[in-house]
N, C-alpha and C positions, 0 to 999 in steps of 0.2 A: 740911609739903614740903620737899623737896631743891633748893635754889636753886642754882645755879653764879654762885658771885659773880661779878661782873662787875669790869675792871681800868678804872680812870679814870684816862685821859690814852693818850698814844701807848706803843704797847708798846717794849720795851727796840732797841736796835740790837742786829745782831748780825754778830759780824763774819765775812763771808764767803772763807774761806780762796781767794787766788788756783789758780785750777788750768788746766793746761794742758790743749788738748785736742789736742795736736801727736804725743802717743805719748811715750813713753820720753824720758827725755833723752840716753840712748844713741845713740840715732836721730839727733838732731839736732846730737851732735858727732863727728868723725871719728874713729875707734877707734886704738888705739896703734898706729903704724906703716901706716895707711891714708889715701890722697891725697884722701880726698874725705869727705864728710860724707855720709848718706844720707837725710838731710831737710832742706830749707832754708826758714825760714820769711819769707814773703811778704806783704807788704801789696796788697792791691787792692781796688777798686771794690766796695762793697755793691751785691750785686744788686735788692736790692730797693730801695735807695734809692741809685742810680748816683752820684746830684748828693751826697749824704752825706758823714760820714767814711770814710775806706778800713776795710775789715777786714782779721784777719788770718787767717792759712790757712797751711798747709803743701804743699807739694808733693815728691813724691821726686826724688832726681838721678839720672838714667840716667846711668848712669859715660859710655859712649861719645858722647853727647852734650857733657856736660860737657868729652870731653878735644877735641873737637871745635869749640865754644865756645872753648879758651881756646888755642888753633893748637895741642895736643900729635898732634893727628891730621891727616890732609888730607881734602881733597873727596872723592876717590874711595875713599881708608879707610872714613870714614864712608857711604859710598853701601852699600861692601861690608858694613857692620856690622848697616847698615838691611835689606840684604837679608838677610841672614844670621837676622835675627830673622821678616821675615815667611817665608822657606821654614821656621822654627820652628813658630812658628804653623799654617802650612798642616799639615802634616807633622803636626800634632797635631789636626788635624779642624778647628780655629776654622774656621766661614765668615766671609767677607769680610763686612764689614758688620754682621757681628752678632757681638761679642764674647762671648756667652753660651752660642750655639748650638751644637752640635756638628754634626759632619758624618756624620751619619745619612739614610740613604736614606729616602724615603717607604715603599717597599716594608716597609721592617721589618729590611732585613739589614745589619749592623752590619760589615762588612768597608769595609776602605780605598777611599776615591773617588778615581778617577783625580787630581783634586790632590794626595792626599796621599801617593799612588805616587808624583805627578811631584816633589814637594817631599823625600821622602826620597831620590830617585835622585838629586837634585841636590846635599840636601846631603851626599850617601855622597861626591859625586864632589869637592865644597870640601873635605869632613872631610880625604878623600886628598891632596889639593894642599898642607891645613893640617898634615900629620903630627904629628908630638906635640903640636903647638901646639892641636890642635882643641877639645881638653877647658879649654881657659885660655879661647880664645875663645865657646865654651857658655859658660862660668862667667861671665864682664864683657860678653858679651853676650845671651844669652839668660837668665839668671837674676839679671841686674843684679846682682852681687855681686863684688868684691874677691877672686883666690885667700890662701887663708889663708897661701902664704910672702910675699904682697905682693904688687904689681901691677908686671911688667916691661915698663914702655912700651916698651924697643927691640923686644922679643920680640912685644908686644903689635900694635904699629905694622907689624913685619914680616910678620908676621900676616894683616894687614888685606889688607896690600898684596899677598902671594901669592893672598889670597879674590879680590882687586879684579880682580888678574892673569887669574886662572882664569874668570870672571865677563867680562871683554873691556872693565871701562871703566876709561877714561883720565883 
């Protein structure tokens, strides 16, 4: 009979290499020439044990929110960035309150909804007011990334101010 020999005593300790569930290190550090890191490591209360030790997590840095929090853009400029992002989401067919659902009508018609058409018209108007800076605003606000040529803060602030003026924000 072939018996499997049993080990006596405790099993040997195996060193477990520390790992990061926060993504590649490149996301945690600002790229050369970039103003902002893309991910920030935070400590927050454990949702399962609020009285216990805090747990480590990561959250994405929203560029225009970071600029607002550090005083680089004003309140109306941030409102304009928020509205621009909302209009981009509406134009893509996002349903309010349901980020996973698209704007398909129950009849199966795949054409644009009235919300999408209104959002597209609004975006065309503000893009016309932004002129050549529209692509930069869309990249920073809509795609949440710094342009390859770097973030020109003066141009970005001026563009957001033109958008705020176009929407009548004070």
